[in-house]
C-alpha positions in Angstrom: 57.4 130.5 -70.9 54.7 131.0 -73.5 51.0 131.1 -72.6 50.4 127.8 -74.4 53.1 126.1 -72.4 51.3 127.0 -69.2 48.2 125.0 -70.2 47.8 121.4 -69.2 49.2 119.0 -71.9 46.1 118.0 -73.8 47.6 115.5 -76.2 46.2 112.0 -76.1 48.9 110.6 -73.8 48.4 107.0 -74.9 49.8 108.0 -78.3 53.2 108.6 -76.9 53.8 104.9 -77.5 52.9 102.6 -80.3 52.6 99.0 -79.2 51.4 95.6 -80.3 50.6 92.5 -78.2 50.3 88.9 -79.5 50.2 85.6 -77.6 49.9 82.2 -79.2 49.6 78.7 -77.8 52.4 77.4 -80.2 52.4 74.1 -82.0 53.0 71.6 -79.2 50.9 72.8 -76.2 47.3 72.3 -75.5 46.8 75.5 -73.4 48.5 78.8 -73.4 50.2 79.4 -70.0 51.6 82.8 -71.0 49.8 85.9 -69.8 50.5 89.6 -70.4 49.3 93.1 -69.4 49.6 96.6 -70.8 48.8 99.6 -68.6 49.2 102.7 -70.7 48.6 106.0 -68.9 45.7 108.0 -70.2 47.1 111.4 -69.1 50.4 113.1 -68.5 49.7 113.3 -64.8 49.1 109.5 -64.6 52.3 108.8 -66.7 54.3 111.0 -64.3 53.1 108.9 -61.4 53.1 105.4 -62.8 54.5 105.5 -66.3 53.5 103.1 -69.1 53.7 99.5 -67.9 54.1 96.4 -70.0 54.4 92.9 -68.6 54.8 89.2 -69.7 54.4 86.2 -67.4 55.2 82.6 -68.5 53.5 80.1 -66.2 54.7 76.6 -65.2 53.0 73.8 -63.5 50.9 70.7 -64.2 47.2 70.9 -65.2 46.1 74.5 -65.2 48.6 75.6 -62.5 51.0 77.5 -64.8 48.1 79.3 -66.5 46.7 80.3 -63.1 50.0 81.5 -61.8 50.7 83.7 -64.8 47.1 85.1 -64.7 47.5 86.0 -61.1 50.8 87.7 -61.7 49.6 90.0 -64.5 46.5 90.9 -62.4 48.3 91.4 -59.0 51.5 93.1 -60.0 49.9 96.1 -61.8 47.3 96.4 -59.1 49.8 96.5 -56.2 52.1 98.8 -58.2 49.4 101.4 -58.7 48.1 101.3 -55.1 51.6 101.8 -53.6 51.9 105.4 -52.3 54.9 107.5 -51.4 57.6 105.4 -52.9 59.7 105.7 -56.1 58.3 103.7 -59.0 61.1 101.2 -59.0 60.7 100.5 -55.3 56.9 100.2 -55.9 57.5 97.6 -58.6 59.7 95.6 -56.3 57.1 95.7 -53.6 54.3 94.8 -56.0 56.1 91.7 -57.4 57.0 90.6 -53.9 53.4 90.9 -52.8 52.2 89.0 -55.9 54.7 86.2 -55.2 53.4 85.9 -51.7 49.8 85.6 -52.9 50.6 83.1 -55.6 52.5 81.0 -53.0 49.6 81.1 -50.6 47.1 80.0 -53.2 49.4 77.2 -54.3 49.7 75.9 -50.7 46.0 76.0 -50.3 45.2 73.9 -53.3 47.0 70.6 -53.9 46.4 70.9 -57.7 48.2 74.3 -57.7 51.1 73.2 -55.3 54.4 74.6 -56.5 52.9 76.5 -59.4 55.1 79.3 -60.7 55.6 81.9 -63.3 58.2 84.2 -64.7 57.6 87.9 -64.5 59.2 90.6 -66.7 57.9 94.2 -66.4 59.0 97.3 -68.4 57.9 100.7 -67.1 58.5 103.8 -69.2 58.8 106.6 -66.6 59.9 110.2 -66.5 63.3 109.1 -65.1 63.7 106.5 -67.9 63.0 102.8 -68.6 62.9 100.6 -65.5 62.7 96.9 -65.6 61.7 94.4 -62.9 62.4 90.8 -63.6 62.2 87.2 -62.3 62.8 84.1 -64.5 63.9 83.7 -68.1 61.4 85.8 -70.0 63.2 88.7 -71.5 63.2 92.5 -72.1 65.1 93.9 -75.1 65.8 97.5 -76.1 66.5 98.5 -79.7 68.3 101.8 -80.2 69.6 102.6 -83.6 71.5 99.6 -84.9 72.1 98.0 -81.5 69.9 95.5 -79.6 70.4 95.3 -75.9 69.2 92.5 -73.6 68.2 94.4 -70.4 67.5 91.3 -68.3 69.5 88.4 -67.0 68.1 85.0 -67.6 67.5 83.3 -64.2 68.3 79.9 -65.8 70.7 77.2 -64.9 72.9 77.8 -68.0 73.1 81.6 -67.4 73.8 81.2 -63.7 76.6 78.8 -64.5 78.1 81.1 -67.1 77.9 84.0 -64.7 79.7 82.0 -62.0 82.4 81.1 -64.5 81.6 77.4 -64.3 81.0 76.9 -68.0 82.2 78.6 -71.2 79.9 80.2 -73.8 80.7 77.4 -76.2 79.6 74.7 -73.6 76.4 76.7 -73.0 75.6 76.8 -76.7 76.3 73.1 -77.1 73.1 72.1 -75.3 74.9 69.9 -72.7 73.2 72.0 -69.9 69.4 72.2 -70.3 68.3 75.7 -71.3 64.8 75.4 -69.8 65.7 74.9 -66.2 65.0 78.2 -64.4 66.4 79.2 -61.0 63.8 81.8 -60.0 60.1 82.2 -60.4 57.1 83.7 -58.6 55.1 81.2 -56.6 57.0 78.1 -55.6 58.6 79.8 -52.5 57.3 82.3 -49.9 60.1 84.8 -50.9 61.7 85.6 -54.2 64.7 87.6 -55.3 63.7 90.3 -57.8 66.0 92.1 -60.2 65.5 95.8 -60.8 67.3 97.3 -63.8 67.6 100.9 -64.8 66.6 103.6 -65.3 67.8 103.5 -68.9 67.5 106.7 -70.9 64.5 106.8 -73.3 64.6 108.4 -76.8 62.0 108.8 -79.5 62.3 105.9 -81.8 63.5 103.4 -79.2 61.8 100.0 -79.4 61.3 97.4 -76.8 60.4 93.7 -76.9 59.1 91.9 -73.8 58.7 88.2 -74.6 58.5 84.7 -73.2 61.1 82.1 -74.0 58.9 80.5 -76.6 60.0 83.3 -78.8 63.6 83.8 -77.7 64.2 80.1 -77.8 63.4 79.9 -81.5 64.6 83.2 -82.9 68.2 84.3 -82.5 69.1 87.6 -81.0 70.5 88.8 -84.3 67.3 87.9 -86.0 65.3 89.6 -83.3 67.3 92.8 -83.8 67.0 92.8 -87.6 63.3 92.3 -87.6 62.6 94.7 -84.7 64.5 97.4 -86.6 62.8 96.7 -89.9 59.1 96.2 -89.2 56.3 98.2 -87.5 55.4 97.0 -84.0 52.4 95.1 -85.2 54.3 93.4 -88.0 57.2 92.6 -85.8 55.0 91.0 -83.1 53.2 88.9 -85.7 56.4 87.9 -87.5 57.9 86.8 -84.2 55.0 84.5 -83.5 54.7 83.1 -87.0 58.5 82.5 -87.3 58.5 80.7 -83.9 55.7 78.5 -85.0 57.3 77.7 -88.3 60.4 76.5 -86.4 58.3 74.0 -84.4 56.6 76.2 -81.9 57.5 73.9 -79.0 56.2 76.4 -76.4 53.7 79.2 -75.9 54.8 82.4 -77.6 54.1 86.0 -76.3 55.5 89.2 -77.7 54.9 92.8 -76.7 56.6 95.3 -79.0 56.7 98.9 -77.9 57.9 102.0 -79.8 58.5 105.4 -78.3 56.6 107.6 -80.7 56.6 111.0 -79.0 59.2 113.3 -77.5 57.0 113.8 -74.5 58.2 110.7 -72.7 61.9 110.9 -73.7 64.6 111.6 -71.1 67.3 114.1 -71.6 69.5 112.5 -68.9 69.4 109.5 -66.6 67.1 110.0 -63.6 67.4 108.7 -60.0 66.1 105.3 -59.1 66.0 106.0 -55.3 66.0 102.5 -54.1 67.4 102.3 -50.6 66.9 98.6 -49.8 69.8 96.8 -48.2 71.1 93.8 -50.2 69.5 90.6 -49.0 71.5 87.4 -48.6 70.4 85.0 -51.3 69.1 81.5 -50.5 70.3 78.4 -52.2 68.4 78.1 -55.5 65.8 75.3 -55.3 66.4 74.5 -59.0 70.1 74.2 -58.5 69.5 72.0 -55.4 67.3 69.7 -57.4 69.9 69.5 -60.2 72.6 68.7 -57.7 70.6 66.0 -56.0 69.5 64.4 -59.3 73.0 64.4 -60.8 74.7 63.0 -57.7 72.1 60.3 -57.4 72.4 59.3 -61.0 76.2 59.3 -60.7 76.0 56.9 -57.8 73.7 54.6 -59.7 75.9 54.6 -62.8 79.0 54.0 -60.6 77.3 51.0 -58.9 76.5 49.4 -62.3 80.1 49.9 -63.5 79.5 52.9 -65.8 82.3 54.9 -64.2 83.0 57.4 -67.1 79.3 58.4 -67.3 79.1 58.5 -63.5 82.1 60.9 -63.4 80.6 63.3 -66.1 77.2 63.4 -64.3 78.9 63.9 -60.9 80.9 66.8 -62.3 77.7 68.5 -63.6 76.1 68.0 -60.1 79.2 69.6 -58.4 79.1 72.5 -60.9 75.4 73.1 -60.0 76.2 72.9 -56.3 79.2 75.4 -56.7 77.0 77.8 -58.6 74.3 77.7 -55.9 76.9 78.2 -53.2 78.4 81.2 -55.0 74.9 82.8 -55.2 74.5 82.3 -51.4 77.9 83.8 -50.6 77.7 86.7 -53.0 75.8 89.8 -52.1 75.0 92.7 -54.4 75.7 96.3 -53.5 73.1 99.1 -53.3 73.6 102.2 -55.4 76.3 104.4 -54.0 74.2 107.5 -54.6 70.7 108.3 -55.8 71.8 109.0 -59.4 73.4 105.6 -59.8 71.6 103.1 -62.1 70.3 100.0 -60.4 71.3 96.6 -61.6 74.0 95.5 -64.1 72.1 95.6 -67.3 72.3 95.6 -70.3 73.7 92.1 -70.1 74.2 91.4 -73.8 74.5 93.5 -77.0 74.0 92.6 -80.6 74.0 94.3 -84.0 70.5 95.0 -85.2 71.2 95.2 -89.0 69.1 93.4 -91.6 71.7 91.6 -93.8 72.2 89.0 -96.5 72.1 86.2 -93.9 68.7 87.2 -92.6 67.4 87.7 -96.2 68.5 84.2 -97.2 67.0 82.7 -94.1 63.6 84.2 -94.8 63.9 83.3 -98.4 64.3 79.7 -97.4 61.3 80.0 -95.1 59.1 81.3 -98.0 60.3 78.5 -100.3 59.5 75.8 -97.7 56.1 77.4 -97.0 55.3 77.5 -100.7 56.3 73.9 -101.2 54.1 72.8 -98.2 51.1 74.8 -99.4 51.3 73.5 -103.0 51.7 69.9 -101.7 48.4 70.4 -99.8 46.7 72.2 -102.6 45.9 75.3 -100.6 44.4 78.2 -102.5 47.1 80.9 -102.3 47.4 83.9 -104.7 50.9 82.9 -105.8 51.1 85.4 -108.7 50.9 88.4 -106.3 53.2 86.8 -103.7 55.8 85.8 -106.4 55.8 89.4 -107.7 56.4 90.7 -104.2 59.2 88.2 -103.6 60.9 89.3 -106.8 60.8 92.8 -105.5 62.5 91.6 -102.4 65.2 89.9 -104.4 65.7 93.1 -106.4 66.2 95.0 -103.2 68.6 92.5 -102.0 70.7 92.6 -105.2 70.9 96.4 -104.6 72.1 95.6 -101.0 68.9 97.3 -99.6 68.4 94.5 -97.1 66.1 96.5 -94.8 63.5 96.8 -97.6 64.1 93.2 -98.8 63.6 91.7 -95.3 60.5 93.9 -94.7 58.9 92.6 -98.0 59.8 89.0 -97.1 58.4 89.3 -93.6 55.1 90.7 -95.0 54.9 87.7 -97.4 55.4 85.2 -94.6 52.8 87.0 -92.4 50.3 86.9 -95.3 51.0 83.3 -96.1 50.5 82.3 -92.5 47.3 84.3 -92.3 45.9 82.6 -95.4 46.9 79.2 -94.2 45.3 79.7 -90.9 42.1 80.9 -92.6 42.0 77.8 -94.7 43.1 75.1 -92.2 41.9 76.6 -89.0 44.1 77.8 -86.1 44.5 74.4 -84.6 45.6 72.8 -87.8 48.1 75.5 -88.8 50.9 73.1 -87.6 50.5 71.2 -90.9 52.3 74.1 -92.5 55.1 74.2 -90.0 58.5 73.0 -91.3 61.7 72.5 -89.4 63.6 75.7 -90.4 
């Protein structure tokens, strides 16, 4: 060991990650019910104890209930996590989320306006043993490594639960027959909540992560997410995700946290232990699935009584599928790790190629064309000569099959166009530029 290696690590530890955070109300909502938190350790000692923490919460509930629930979550989870002593970080995360759920539930019960308020909760911690994820709901955590994008979280939604139970095919899930926005778990509506812990996943310099609400993942495909995440800087990627979601209608609030591991100091040479010793808990019947079952069977009975038998049968089948899925959840119990070196959870759950290609280039080219047409129709003052020159550069790159550079240039054009449009029309009127892409 050299003399210099004996000295405390004096590097600015926050610089071990490069990250960007953007949250936007979207085009159809009056208030932003998304909340987020970033807790980046200032020193190596703090990182060894707590890691770097990034969190997104997507609230739900009438009036300001959803907004309040998500705000409570991003305040309470990091607070409880850091005050927990003598336990492994993953176990501390689990406890922190459980305590936050209890507090949100109690506040909801105490105020009729906040009754049944809830929120998703997706937390990424970059720790000495690797990346650990804690998750409830349908917000997502992705990891980009090389040319592969991994979804580290399981969507706690009706459609994902049905697919996992083998009740529906991927094709049926994509068809939209089953609503995609019905979630089966959230913090707040119930006194107890089941929390997924995933990882630890090895961390390497250059890895990128995206923690996002479904206002983003619902508008941008996984393949597009992978291609853009690989091509752009964290700040550019976060802005592009928000702008592209808004250009495609922005039906929900949009939040993106993009994180890049920029220093070898926080990389893992091998997978570390997660050291969670909790016994698996028997799951309760999902409230969301119970509601779906009751609604479907009630509608089926009504349609049967008014002589709409075919429709009644279809709806009854959907209700029975929801009931079977909930029953399967109650009967199935997970297994704890067989030993301390085992990784907790079953993630990653899906994997996609993250390669900018001709398809992505053409999609963004169409977006630029539609934006230009909308801007010219409204007589917005835009420096088209410079933007056209840059777009021609992108086309030249594409002709040379350099799609990474072509997509990067196109993305910067879209970001610049949206910035100028917002400046001219005002943030609340930016929807005039949105086109159905």
